[in-house]
DOZA-463776 format. One record per residue (C-alpha): residue in three letters; x, y, z. Coordinates in steps of 0.2 Angstrom, whole numbers. Layout:
BEGIN
> ALA  X  Y  Z
...
END
This chain:
BEGIN
> MET  257  -422  -228
> GLU  273  -412  -223
> THR  286  -423  -217
> ILE  302  -422  -208
> ARG  317  -436  -210
> LEU  323  -441  -193
> THR  332  -456  -185
> MET  320  -464  -174
> ALA  330  -459  -159
> GLN  330  -441  -165
> ALA  311  -443  -167
> LEU  309  -450  -149
> LEU  319  -434  -142
> LYS  310  -421  -153
> PHE  293  -429  -147
> LEU  297  -430  -128
> ASP  302  -412  -128
> GLN  284  -407  -134
> GLN  275  -416  -121
> TYR  265  -406  -108
> LEU  254  -410  -93
> SER  239  -400  -87
> VAL  232  -403  -70
> ASP  219  -390  -64
> GLY  222  -380  -79
> ILE  241  -378  -76
> GLU  252  -385  -88
> THR  270  -392  -85
> LYS  282  -397  -96
> PHE  283  -416  -93
> VAL  299  -422  -99
> ALA  312  -412  -90
> GLY  328  -422  -97
> VAL  336  -438  -100
> MET  348  -446  -88
> GLY  360  -458  -96
> ILE  374  -471  -97
> PHE  382  -473  -114
> GLY  387  -490  -122
> HIS  389  -498  -139
> GLY  369  -502  -137
> ASN  363  -483  -137
> VAL  378  -472  -140
> THR  377  -469  -158
> GLY  358  -468  -158
> ILE  350  -459  -143
> GLY  368  -452  -140
> GLU  369  -445  -156
> ALA  353  -437  -154
> LEU  355  -430  -138
> GLU  371  -423  -144
> ARG  366  -415  -158
> GLN  348  -412  -156
> PRO  343  -412  -139
> GLY  331  -397  -139
> SER  327  -390  -121
> LEU  330  -408  -115
> ALA  344  -408  -101
> PHE  355  -422  -100
> ILE  363  -429  -85
> GLN  375  -442  -84
> GLY  372  -455  -72
> LYS  385  -465  -64
> ASN  375  -482  -60
> GLU  361  -487  -70
> GLN  350  -492  -54
> GLY  355  -476  -45
> MET  349  -465  -60
> VAL  332  -473  -61
> HIS  329  -471  -42
> ALA  335  -453  -45
> ALA  322  -450  -59
> THR  309  -459  -48
> ALA  314  -448  -33
> PHE  311  -433  -44
> ALA  294  -437  -50
> LYS  288  -442  -34
> GLN  293  -426  -25
> LYS  285  -416  -42
> ASN  268  -425  -38
> ARG  271  -434  -53
> LYS  269  -419  -65
> GLN  287  -421  -72
> ILE  299  -434  -77
> TYR  317  -438  -82
> ALA  318  -452  -95
> CYS  334  -464  -91
> THR  344  -472  -107
> THR  356  -487  -106
> SER  365  -499  -118
> ILE  360  -516  -119
> GLY  362  -531  -108
> PRO  370  -527  -91
> GLY  367  -508  -93
> ALA  348  -513  -96
> LEU  346  -526  -84
> ASN  355  -515  -69
> MET  338  -503  -73
> VAL  327  -516  -68
> THR  326  -513  -50
> GLY  324  -496  -52
> ALA  310  -499  -63
> ALA  301  -511  -50
> THR  303  -497  -37
> ALA  294  -484  -48
> THR  281  -496  -52
> VAL  277  -503  -34
> ASN  275  -484  -29
> ARG  265  -478  -45
> ILE  277  -467  -49
> PRO  281  -462  -68
> VAL  298  -465  -76
> LEU  302  -467  -93
> LEU  316  -481  -97
> LEU  325  -483  -114
> PRO  336  -496  -114
> GLY  345  -501  -130
> ASP  342  -519  -138
> HIS  351  -531  -150
> PHE  349  -528  -168
> ALA  333  -530  -176
> SER  340  -535  -192
> ARG  351  -549  -184
> GLN  366  -546  -194
> PRO  378  -546  -180
> ASP  373  -562  -172
> PRO  375  -563  -158
> VAL  379  -545  -155
> LEU  391  -540  -140
> GLN  379  -543  -123
> GLN  365  -552  -133
> MET  356  -566  -124
> GLU  354  -582  -134
> ILE  337  -591  -130
> PRO  338  -606  -143
> ASN  319  -609  -141
> ASP  313  -592  -144
> TYR  326  -578  -154
> THR  314  -564  -150
> ILE  320  -564  -131
> SER  332  -552  -125
> ALA  338  -546  -108
> ASN  324  -532  -110
> ASP  310  -544  -108
> SER  314  -544  -89
> PHE  307  -527  -89
> LYS  289  -534  -93
> ALA  287  -539  -75
> VAL  291  -524  -66
> SER  283  -511  -81
> ARG  267  -505  -82
> TYR  270  -502  -103
> TRP  283  -512  -111
> ASP  286  -511  -131
> ARG  301  -516  -142
> ILE  303  -503  -158
> VAL  307  -513  -171
> ARG  303  -503  -184
> PRO  305  -484  -185
> GLU  288  -479  -189
> GLN  281  -491  -173
> LEU  287  -476  -163
> MET  272  -466  -165
> ALA  259  -477  -159
> SER  270  -483  -146
> LEU  274  -466  -139
> LEU  256  -461  -138
> GLN  253  -477  -127
> ALA  268  -473  -116
> MET  261  -455  -113
> ARG  245  -463  -109
> VAL  253  -473  -95
> LEU  265  -462  -88
> THR  251  -447  -86
> ASP  239  -459  -79
> PRO  236  -457  -60
> VAL  231  -474  -59
> ASP  241  -484  -71
> THR  257  -476  -70
> GLY  274  -482  -65
> ALA  288  -488  -75
> VAL  286  -487  -96
> THR  300  -497  -105
> LEU  303  -495  -124
> ALA  317  -508  -128
> LEU  326  -499  -145
> PRO  337  -509  -154
> GLN  353  -502  -158
> ASP  350  -502  -176
> VAL  332  -496  -177
> GLN  339  -481  -167
> ALA  350  -474  -181
> GLU  338  -478  -196
> ALA  328  -464  -203
> TYR  310  -462  -208
> ASP  299  -447  -215
> TYR  288  -443  -200
> PRO  274  -434  -201
> ALA  277  -415  -195
> VAL  262  -412  -184
> PHE  268  -428  -173
> PHE  279  -415  -165
> ASP  268  -402  -161
> ARG  266  -396  -144
> ARG  255  -410  -135
> VAL  246  -406  -119
> HIS  239  -422  -109
> TYR  225  -420  -96
> MET  227  -427  -79
> ASP  209  -425  -76
> ARG  202  -427  -59
> ARG  188  -439  -56
> PRO  173  -434  -47
> ALA  164  -448  -34
> ALA  148  -456  -40
> ALA  134  -449  -30
> GLU  129  -467  -28
> ALA  146  -471  -19
> ILE  145  -457  -8
> ALA  128  -462  -2
> ARG  133  -479  2
> ALA  149  -472  12
> ALA  138  -461  21
> ALA  127  -475  25
> LEU  141  -485  31
> ALA  147  -472  43
> ALA  131  -468  51
> GLY  132  -481  63
> LYS  151  -479  67
> LYS  156  -471  83
> ARG  176  -474  82
> PRO  183  -470  65
> LEU  200  -468  61
> ILE  208  -460  44
> ILE  223  -468  36
> ALA  231  -455  24
> GLY  241  -463  10
> GLY  253  -456  -3
> GLY  237  -453  -14
> VAL  234  -438  -2
> HIS  250  -429  -7
> TYR  248  -434  -26
> ALA  231  -428  -27
> GLU  235  -413  -18
> ALA  222  -415  -5
> VAL  231  -410  11
> ASN  219  -396  15
> GLU  204  -406  11
> LEU  209  -420  22
> HIS  212  -407  38
> ALA  195  -398  34
> PHE  187  -417  33
> ALA  196  -423  50
> GLU  192  -406  59
> ALA  174  -406  54
> LEU  170  -423  60
> GLN  183  -424  73
> ILE  192  -439  66
> PRO  210  -443  71
> VAL  222  -445  57
> ALA  235  -459  56
> GLU  249  -459  40
> THR  255  -472  30
> GLN  276  -471  26
> ALA  268  -463  9
> GLY  257  -452  17
> LYS  267  -444  31
> SER  269  -426  32
> ALA  249  -425  26
> MET  245  -420  45
> PRO  258  -409  56
> TRP  264  -419  71
> ASN  258  -406  82
> HIS  239  -406  75
> PRO  226  -412  90
> LEU  221  -424  77
> ALA  237  -433  72
> ALA  241  -449  79
> GLY  256  -452  67
> GLY  262  -468  58
> VAL  251  -484  59
> GLY  255  -502  57
> THR  271  -512  58
> THR  281  -496  60
> GLY  269  -486  68
> THR  265  -477  84
> LEU  258  -482  100
> ALA  244  -469  98
> ALA  239  -475  80
> ASN  240  -492  84
> ARG  229  -491  99
> LEU  215  -482  90
> ALA  217  -494  75
> ALA  214  -509  87
> GLU  198  -502  92
> ALA  191  -492  76
> ASP  175  -498  70
> LEU  178  -488  54
> ILE  193  -487  44
> ILE  194  -472  31
> ALA  208  -476  20
> VAL  212  -462  9
> GLY  224  -463  -6
> THR  233  -480  2
> ARG  237  -495  -5
> LEU  234  -503  13
> SER  251  -514  11
> ASP  256  -525  25
> PHE  265  -513  35
> THR  251  -501  35
> THR  238  -515  41
> ALA  252  -526  50
> SER  249  -540  39
> LYS  231  -536  42
> SER  232  -537  61
> ALA  230  -519  65
> PHE  211  -519  65
> ARG  204  -529  79
> ASN  186  -524  82
> PRO  175  -536  78
> SER  162  -523  70
> VAL  177  -514  60
> SER  172  -510  42
> PHE  182  -501  27
> LEU  179  -485  17
> ASN  192  -485  4
> LEU  193  -468  -4
> ASN  205  -470  -18
> VAL  207  -465  -37
> SER  211  -484  -41
> ALA  198  -495  -41
> PHE  212  -510  -39
> ASP  216  -502  -20
> ALA  198  -497  -16
> VAL  191  -515  -15
> LYS  204  -521  -3
> LEU  199  -527  14
> GLU  182  -528  7
> GLY  180  -510  8
> THR  165  -500  2
> ALA  173  -492  -13
> VAL  173  -473  -18
> VAL  184  -471  -33
> ALA  188  -454  -35
> ASP  201  -441  -34
> ALA  203  -436  -15
> ARG  203  -419  -18
> LEU  186  -418  -27
> ALA  179  -433  -15
> LEU  184  -427  3
> PRO  172  -411  3
> VAL  157  -420  -5
> LEU  159  -435  8
> GLN  161  -422  22
> ALA  145  -414  16
> ALA  137  -428  16
> LEU  142  -433  33
> GLN  138  -416  40
> GLU  120  -419  33
> ILE  116  -432  43
> GLY  124  -424  58
> TYR  139  -437  59
> LYS  154  -433  70
> ALA  165  -446  80
> SER  162  -451  97
> TYR  177  -452  105
> LYS  176  -450  125
> ASP  183  -432  131
> GLY  201  -431  132
> GLU  204  -448  124
> LEU  213  -442  109
> LYS  223  -430  118
> ALA  227  -442  132
> LEU  234  -454  119
> LYS  243  -442  109
> SER  250  -434  126
> GLU  257  -451  130
> TRP  266  -455  112
> ASP  274  -437  113
> ALA  281  -441  129
> GLU  288  -457  121
> VAL  296  -448  108
> ASP  304  -436  120
> ARG  310  -451  129
> LEU  318  -458  114
> TYR  325  -442  108
> ALA  333  -439  124
> LEU  340  -458  125
> GLU  357  -460  132
> SER  368  -476  135
> ASP  385  -479  142
> GLU  390  -489  128
> GLY  387  -477  114
> PHE  378  -464  103
> THR  360  -471  103
> GLN  351  -470  85
> THR  335  -461  91
> LYS  344  -448  99
> ALA  354  -444  85
> LEU  338  -444  74
> GLY  330  -431  87
> ILE  346  -419  86
> VAL  344  -419  66
> ASN  326  -418  68
> ARG  327  -402  79
> PHE  341  -395  68
> LEU  332  -395  52
> GLY  320  -382  46
> GLU  302  -383  43
> LYS  303  -383  25
> ASP  319  -396  24
> VAL  317  -413  15
> ILE  322  -430  22
> VAL  323  -445  9
> ALA  324  -463  16
> ALA  320  -480  10
> ALA  327  -496  20
> GLY  333  -504  35
> SER  330  -498  54
> LEU  328  -479  48
> PRO  310  -481  40
> GLY  302  -488  58
> ASP  312  -475  68
> LEU  307  -461  55
> HIS  288  -466  54
> ARG  286  -466  72
> VAL  296  -453  79
> TRP  301  -440  65
> ARG  291  -424  67
> VAL  286  -415  53
> THR  275  -399  51
> GLN  276  -395  31
> SER  268  -407  18
> LYS  280  -415  5
> THR  294  -414  18
> TYR  296  -433  22
> HIS  300  -443  7
> MET  300  -462  10
> GLU  302  -475  -3
> TYR  293  -489  6
> GLY  283  -497  -6
> PHE  298  -508  -13
> SER  311  -504  2
> CYS  324  -503  -9
> MET  340  -503  -1
> GLY  352  -490  -10
> TYR  339  -477  -15
> GLU  343  -465  -2
> VAL  357  -456  -10
> SER  351  -457  -28
> GLY  333  -452  -20
> ALA  341  -438  -12
> PHE  349  -431  -28
> GLY  332  -433  -38
> THR  323  -423  -23
> ALA  336  -410  -24
> LEU  334  -408  -43
> ALA  315  -406  -41
> GLU  318  -395  -26
> PRO  332  -384  -28
> ASP  327  -370  -16
> ARG  326  -383  -1
> GLU  339  -393  10
> VAL  338  -411  6
> TYR  344  -424  17
> ALA  347  -441  14
> MET  345  -452  30
> VAL  354  -469  26
> GLY  361  -484  35
> ASP  380  -490  31
> GLY  372  -505  24
> SER  361  -496  10
> TYR  376  -485  6
> LEU  387  -498  2
> MET  375  -505  -9
> LEU  373  -489  -19
> HIS  381  -472  -17
> SER  386  -468  -35
> GLU  375  -453  -39
> LEU  383  -444  -25
> VAL  397  -441  -38
> THR  382  -435  -49
> ALA  376  -422  -37
> ILE  394  -415  -37
> GLN  397  -415  -55
> GLU  379  -406  -56
> GLY  383  -395  -41
> VAL  368  -401  -33
> LYS  367  -397  -14
> MET  361  -413  -3
> THR  367  -418  13
> VAL  369  -438  17
> VAL  367  -441  35
> LEU  375  -460  37
> PHE  370  -468  52
> ASP  384  -482  54
> ASN  378  -496  65
> HIS  389  -508  57
> GLY  379  -519  45
> PHE  360  -525  42
> GLN  355  -522  59
> CYS  336  -521  55
> ILE  336  -538  47
> HIS  347  -543  62
> ASN  334  -539  75
> LEU  321  -546  64
> GLN  331  -562  66
> ARG  335  -563  83
> GLY  317  -559  87
> HIS  311  -575  78
> GLY  323  -587  87
> SER  341  -584  79
> GLU  356  -579  88
> GLY  360  -567  74
> PHE  369  -574  58
> GLY  376  -565  42
> ASN  369  -547  45
> GLU  385  -538  54
> PHE  400  -532  46
> ARG  411  -542  55
> PHE  429  -550  50
> ARG  429  -569  49
> SER  434  -576  64
> PRO  450  -587  63
> SER  444  -597  78
> THR  426  -601  72
> GLY  429  -598  54
> LYS  412  -586  56
> LEU  409  -569  52
> SER  408  -565  71
> GLY  425  -556  73
> ALA  428  -538  77
> TYR  418  -526  67
> MET  426  -519  51
> PRO  432  -500  53
> ILE  424  -493  38
> ASP  429  -474  36
> PHE  414  -467  27
> ALA  419  -449  29
> ALA  435  -453  20
> HIS  426  -462  6
> ALA  416  -447  3
> ARG  430  -435  3
> SER  439  -446  -11
> LEU  424  -444  -22
> GLY  423  -424  -20
> ALA  412  -421  -6
> ALA  412  -412  10
> ALA  411  -425  25
> TYR  411  -424  42
> LYS  412  -436  58
> ALA  400  -437  73
> VAL  401  -449  88
> ASN  391  -439  101
> ALA  378  -426  101
> GLU  389  -411  101
> GLU  400  -418  86
> LEU  384  -421  77
> GLU  377  -404  80
> GLN  392  -395  74
> SER  394  -406  60
> LEU  375  -402  53
> ALA  380  -383  55
> LEU  395  -385  44
> ALA  385  -396  31
> LYS  372  -382  30
> ALA  387  -369  26
> GLU  392  -379  11
> ASN  388  -376  -6
> GLY  390  -393  -13
> PRO  386  -412  -8
> VAL  391  -416  10
> LEU  392  -432  20
> ILE  390  -434  40
> GLU  395  -451  46
> VAL  387  -454  62
> LYS  391  -468  74
> VAL  377  -476  82
> LEU  375  -490  93
> PRO  369  -506  85
> GLY  352  -511  92
> THR  346  -494  98
> ASN  332  -491  86
> THR  312  -490  91
> GLY  302  -505  94
> GLY  285  -514  88
> TYR  273  -502  98
> GLU  258  -516  99
> SER  261  -521  80
> TRP  265  -536  71
> TRP  273  -541  56
> HIS  269  -558  48
> VAL  287  -567  43
> GLY  289  -585  38
> VAL  297  -594  53
> PRO  302  -614  51
> GLU  289  -626  58
> VAL  304  -637  61
> SER  322  -633  67
> VAL  335  -639  79
> SER  333  -624  89
> ASP  319  -624  101
> LYS  320  -603  100
> VAL  315  -606  81
> THR  300  -619  84
> GLN  294  -608  98
> ALA  295  -593  88
> HIS  284  -602  74
> GLU  271  -608  87
> GLN  271  -587  93
> MET  268  -584  74
> LYS  254  -595  72
> SER  245  -588  87
> ASP  248  -569  81
> LEU  241  -577  64
> LYS  224  -581  72
> GLU  222  -562  76
> ALA  225  -556  59
> ARG  211  -556  43
> PRO  213  -570  30
> TYR  212  -559  16
END
């Protein structure tokens, strides 16, 4: 057998460069490149291979290990999981900085390949710099932390182990159900060790993401379940986008006249102005969707994990006779809420289920004008929020309305945490699929700027806007520098409301007076963080990094800033000063958070009693 002598790191890159994914007969080069930050644990191994033998793999220099994983995750998400970036770091703190990014990818079922360095397999330098020493188990390193947040994990302690491990890694990365973070821990010395690899191992390799059809028996069970139901509601999740089933969803809903609500990941599956579009559902949902969910006797969940926000902690569905029909490629998700499971690809299954329901003459039985009235009421509420004025300052919902009206139909927004996801899920109006990029599986603060960079890499012909609060921006904004370095256009719209106001509101809604969530100076008189707001100049900070930056404290300045930002060729930040507490409300929804049963505050104990009362209205499992 013909062999090629390569170091393990060189072989790793040579293999990744030859991987392709086939979906519906269309092949895509699967690994676009590698994002990396070098240290002693990878610079002379993978670093040397990337310098000397990268093949066609692009290299992007990250500025923060967590940030570059978020960027890779956003890239893969926007690409519908058809293409990825790998991420490499040194050992110790560099590797551990990726753990949050790994969890974010895995929770959201997004493929990302992580290649952290590890301490010496030979143990000659012992302990090596940054090595964890666990006296009772010497095989443990910092990289064992990835086991809890990875869908596949391995440590390559001999160069020939790479071959079997990479095949398993590719299995997971290209699987629509089991995908997420894949972590291959690479000891520093093994990266540089040579082996005579079979040449055939580096041949062009195509992985097939075959669509799973629905079983005829499952469709029959689903049709029988729906037959007696009069008030169905579709909940469209992220799986609708990943299956590229938006058109099939529209056809299904229109044929059977079933309204469609959306999860955070599913939003943009329906245009906001479609007659059957009810908007976001659950804790961050619209009044229309939440009222429909409360009275629905059939929930058709398509491609959703049915998380606590989507289900309002299982309190959203209050009809005693409600049933659940879960169409999902993952059996794990399909059985949730004791649903009747159709384990299948949404694009294949929706037309088959539609035909089965039409064959029995099924159609939703809403009263004439009922859906239109609900939608009109909600549209009027969004108009009110978008026009909301205050003598005390610029309201957040008015600012959102201005940005929403300014953006083009194909422009993409990226968000993740704070009060913005709730506002955006409720009031953001979209007409085009894949223009609403929300990371809300992990709701990871700091995803926004990095995610916008990754999204812009994936969609170079679209304008991409990061929608971020000041708290998230301060946590992680380093990949703004990477966007500047790479000349990638993106616009960061930073809503400065002086702190972690989303949690501040949650806190006060459960008996607190407000504690530790606003960016205030420490008061000399009280010794608490209750002094004046900290005057942070975010625009000046962005300019210091090399980005263009603008400020807005009112509607006119925001409109001008958006126009100026669009004309820029590189990254831009717009600092928008908004009035704290001017975000949207709950709209007949609930979220279960633990409230102390015992407290010196009567407000807290009253909130606990209210929580117990609300919990009685929720499903126990």
